[in-house]
C-alpha positions, 0 to 999 in steps of 0.5 A: 324112804329114809330106811330105803335111802340109808340102804342105798347109800349107806350100804355102798359107802359101807361096802367100799369102806370095808373092801379098802380097810380090809385090803389095807389091813392085808397089805400091813400084815404082809409087810410085817411078815415080810420084815420079820415082825410079829403080827401083834404090831398090826393094830398099832400100825392099823391105828396110825394108817386107819383114818386114811383108809376111811378117807380112801375107802369113802371117796372111792364109794363116792366116785363109783356112785357118781359114775353109776348116777346114784348121787344124781338120783339121790339128789332128785330125792332131796338128799344133799351133799350135807347129808352125805358128809354126815353119813361119811363122818358117822362111818369114819367114827364107827371104823375108828371105834377099834382104836379105843381097845387096840394096842398102845401106840407104837410098833410094839411087838419087838419094835422100839419102845419109848422109855421117857429119856429115849428109845429101847431097842434090841437091848440098847438104849438110845438116850435123847437129850431133850427128851420129856418124860411122859408123867401120865398114862396114855389117855383113851385116844379121842383125838383118833375118833375125831380124826376117823369122823373128820376123814370120813367126811373129807373122803366124801367131800373129795369124792364129790368135788375132787379127784384121785390127786386130791384124795392121794395128797390128802391121804399122805399129809394125813398119814405124815401128820398123824405119825408126827402128832403121835410121836410128839405125844409119846415123847410128851412134846405135844399134851393130850390135846394134840391128838385133835390136831389131824381132825382140825386140819381135815376140817379146815381142808374140808371147808376150803374144799367146800368153798370152792366146789363147782356150781354144777358138779359132775353128775 
């Protein structure tokens, strides 16, 4: 029974996740080509928005399952929302694993590079007076893995209890916060633990969604 449930639920969520992630990668590649940037910058850009794509993909998958009556059927078999959130977190974590072997944070491939005292771009150095030099190499980005898992769970929660507006707002905020945290870490303003900030904020938002979920959700 458990294997059948995983095939029914996990397969649908995985297909939705792969479709959105694939579409996002194609769109990012198209943007780079239009802007005349090399495709070597693609891993860095994907690392910035990959968790947001996971959130959207799993939210789309859950909404589709609700419309098809799959969520109702799973509930009759004893599969509750908490289990669905766990599956979403696992898929989000798996989708974030390529960040461990991806390119270094930043645009790369001819984009601006942080030197520790400013930016170097196009053969010109742009100093920043209040810059703090980074004294250590960038650690393994465990924070991005945590963000991927939290985004996966958040996507399932939004799919169960919220609509498109909540998903768009959360996705936009996640992209902005991730960019700010990454910029702060590159400048040395935010320590290595700052990478966990997006995941913590997602967990707080998920707790808020869970606390205000309707007593009788639609389907």
